[in-house]
N, C-alpha and C positions, 0 to 999 in steps of 0.2 A: 749734750745738746748738739744736734747737727743742723746748723743753719746753712741754707743755700741762698745765694743772691741772684736777683734778676734785675734787668735794666729796661725801662721803657724806651723803645727806640726813638720816640719823639724827643728825647733829650738831646739828640744830635741834629736838630733842625736849625733853621736860620735865626731863631730867637727873635721873632717879630714882636713888636709892641704897638699900641695905638699911636705912639709918638714916632716910632721908626718902623713903618709898615714893611720895609724891605728886610728888616732884621739887623741885629748886631753882627751876624755872620752871613751876609747875603750870598757868599760863595756857595752855600749849601742849598739854596732855594730850589734849584732844579735838579738836585742830586736824585738819582734813581734809588728806590728803596733797597734794592739788592746791593748796590754799591755802598749805601749807608750802613747796612748790616756788616758788610765786609770791612768797612772802616772801623766800626765799633769792635769787631772781633779782633782785628789785627792790633788795635791800640790798647785794648783792655785785657786780652788774653784770658788767663785763668782766674783773674780777679772777679769776673762775672761768670756765673754758672749758666744762666738762661736769660731769655729776653721776653719782652711783652710788646704787643702790637694792637693798634686799633683796627677794627673792621668797619668798612672795607677800604678805608683810606690807606692803610699801611700793609695790611695782609688781606688777601682775598683768594677766591678760587683760582684766579689766573696767575698768581705769583707765588703761591705757597710753596711749591716744590723748589723754585729757584731760591727762595729765602732759606729753606732748610739746608740747601747746599751751601749757601753763603755762611751759615752758622757754624760750619765745620765741626759738627759734633755737639755744639751747645743746643740746649732745648728751647722750647717755647713754653713758658710756664703759664702765662695768662693771655687771653684775648679780651680786649675791652670794646664795648660798644662805642661807636663813633658818631652818634646822632648830633652831638654838639658841634661837630665839624662841618655840618651841611646847612646852608642858609635856608633850606626848605623847612627846617625845624626851628626857625627863629622865635616862634611863639609856643614852642614846646613840641615834643614828638609824641610820646605816649599820652600826654595830656592836652594835645592841641585841640582847640575848639572846632577845628575842621575834621570831620570824621574820616575823610579820605587821607588826610595827613596822618591821623592816628593809625589807620590801617597800614600805611607804608612804614611808619615807625615800628609797629609790631612785626611786620614782615622782615625788616632789616635786623631787628633785635633777635628774632628767631634764627635768621640766617647766620648771624654772628655766633649764636650759641651752637649752631650746627658746625661752623668752622672750628670753634674751640673743641667740640667733641671729636671731630675728625683728626685733630692734632693731639688728642688726649691732654689738652690744656684746660685749665679752669677759666671761668668767665667772670669778668668784672662789669658791673653796671654802676657807673658814676652818673647819676641823672642831673648833671649840671644845667641842662637846658630846660628841665622840667620845673618851672616856677613862674614867677611874675615880676614885673618891674613897677607897676603902678597900683594904687587902690582902685577898686571897682573893675579891674582888668579880668579877673579870673573867677569862675564859679568854683569855689573851694571844695564843696562836697563832691561835686562831679569829678573835679580834677584828681582828688585823692582816690576816688573809686577807680578812675582810669589808670592811675599810676600803679596801684596795688594789683589790678587785673593784668596790666602789661608785664610787670615784674613777675607775677605769678606764672604767666605763660612761659616766660624765659626760664624760670626756675624748674618748671615741669619738663621743659625740653632738655635742660641740663641734666636732670635726674634720669631721663631716658638714655642719655649718653654716659651716665655714671661719673659725672664731673660735678664740681661745686660751683655755686654762684656766690660771688663776693659782692656785697653792697658797700659802696663808699660814699660817705656823706661829706657835705661842704655847705657853708652857710650862704655863700654868694659867689657869683661869677661862673658862667656868663649870665644866667638869670640873676637879677639882684636879690631876689628872695627865692632860693631853691626850696622846694617843698620838703625834701628829705635833708634837712640842714643841720641835724645834730644826732647824737647817739640815741636819744629818746625816740625821735621820729623814725630812725632806722630800725630800732627794736620794735616799734609799732608795726612796721611793714613785715618784719620777720615773724612776729607773733600772729599776725593776720594769716600769713601763709602756713604757719605751723597748725593753725586751727583747721586748715584744709588738708592736712596730712603731708605738706611739703616741708621736708626737714633737711634739705641739702644747701641751705643758705647760711652764710656766715658774714662777718663784718671784715671789710678791708680797712684797716686803720691807716689813713694818711696822716702822719704825725702833725704836720703843719695845719691841716684842716681842723684837727682837734684843738691845737694851740690857738687858732683864730677864734674858737668858741670859748676859750678859757676852760677847756675840758682837761682833766688830769690824765695824762697818758697812762701812768702805772695803774691808777685806780680803775680806769675803764678797761684796761687790758685784763686786770684781775676779775672784774665783773663779767666780762665776756667769756673768759676762760671757764668761770664757774658755771656758765650756762651752755658751754660747748659751742660758743659762737665766735671764738677768737680765730680769725682766718688769716689772710695775707696781711703784710705790712708794707706800706710805702714810707720808706725811711728818709727823713729830711729834717730841716729845721727852719726857723724864721723868726721874725720879730713879733709875730702874734697878731698883726693887724691886716696882713695881706698874705696871699699864697706865694711866699717868697721862694720856696723850694731851695733853700740854701743847703750847704753840706751838713751832713749829720753831726750834731753836737756843736756846730758853730755858735748857736745860741740855744737857750733852754738846755744847757748842758746837764745840770743836776736832774732836771725832769727826765731827760733822755737816759741818764745813767740809772735812775730809779726804775724806768721802764725796762731796761736791760735786766735788772735784777728780778723784776716781776715776771718777765718772760721765762727766766730761769725757774722761778718758783712754780710757774704753770707748766713746766716741762715742755715748753714750746720747742718743737723740733724732734721730740722723742717719739719713736714708734711710727712716725709718718713724716713725709717730706714736707718741709715748710720753707718758704722763701720770703725774703725781704727785698723789695724793689728799692734801689738806691738812686736818688735823683738830686745830686748836688748842683746848684746853679753855677758854681764856680767853674765846673766843667762845661756847662751849657754855653756860657758866654766866652769861653776861650781864655779866661784869665790865667788858668793853669791847664794847659791843654794836655799835659802828660798824664801819667798814671797816678801821680801822687795824691790828688784829691780823692779819687775813687779808692785808692789803697787805704787812705785814712778813714774813709767811711766804712769800709769792710772791717778794718781793724777795730773800729769802735764797737761793732757788734760782738767781736770776740772778747773785748774788754769786759763785757758783762759777765762772761763765764768765769774769768779769773777773779774779778771783784767779788763774785758770790762766794768763792772758796775762801778768800781773805776775810770776808765778812763773817763767816762762820768761825774762823780762828779768832777774830777779834771779839766776837760775842762770848766765847769761852773764857777770854781773859778779863772780862769786866768783873770788878769786885762788887761786893754788897754795898760799898760806900758810895756807889754811883747814885746820882739823883734818880728818883722814880721817873720812869719814862725814857731815860737814856738807854737802858738796856734793850728796850723794845725797838729802838731805832737803829741800833748798830747792826 
């Protein structure tokens, strides 16, 4: 299994919150994106293979060449849509009740897909702003129609570029009720697109987003792999009630270890390039500014490969005197 890692460049921002609007690291608030990339590359070196960017806030037609230079040979694995970063889309982008806002959201989404295609990167849609906050706020049937149509246009544009579209779900934030908020709703979108002949869409599993839903990481990875829908991974951990983005394995350790084994069973990384984006909050907030937290996160991925080999050895050593069911779990 050949896993490669990528890092969302947004992890090196000022870490703002609604309680500390200037951020826990205000010194980075005005940092140029090219300088930010240089800081990441010089600090992380070969621990990270490639990087990820939002369009147009972090990467766009005006700075793409400068960013590629600052990457010093590292690649750009994914470009993500950035509608949730613009106040214009506070009531939704692809599902806005204002037709002119929907048109602008579609235009920007397709431009983001074009940017990804020009870089030979894959494209991520995390529709965090596509939802609602109150009862009676949203025309649900129309909103779902607009969402599927918008994502379908992006998927078709990605297909023209020969790249994949990864869909990433989350239950809440910034919209309190995101429409595509669980695996089931994500699969609904994908199957609607498959019915139209669009088959280049897979799931981007953000581990903490699944944990927030009580979704079993390993089980869902196996299900997606069986359908050919297991795409990119955003590797992190958390307490399960909020999008903590803590370091890989810091919590939900056994669930994460089981996922590592399931990725091995699914031959994740074989015969094609796969990446896992690492997003530990301990690095974001500067509690451990060096390479150690990121090194630990990368090492955790590799642990799955070694554990799988040990697991097969242990299984052979199990005797017939073991309780029924134990053999199947080793």
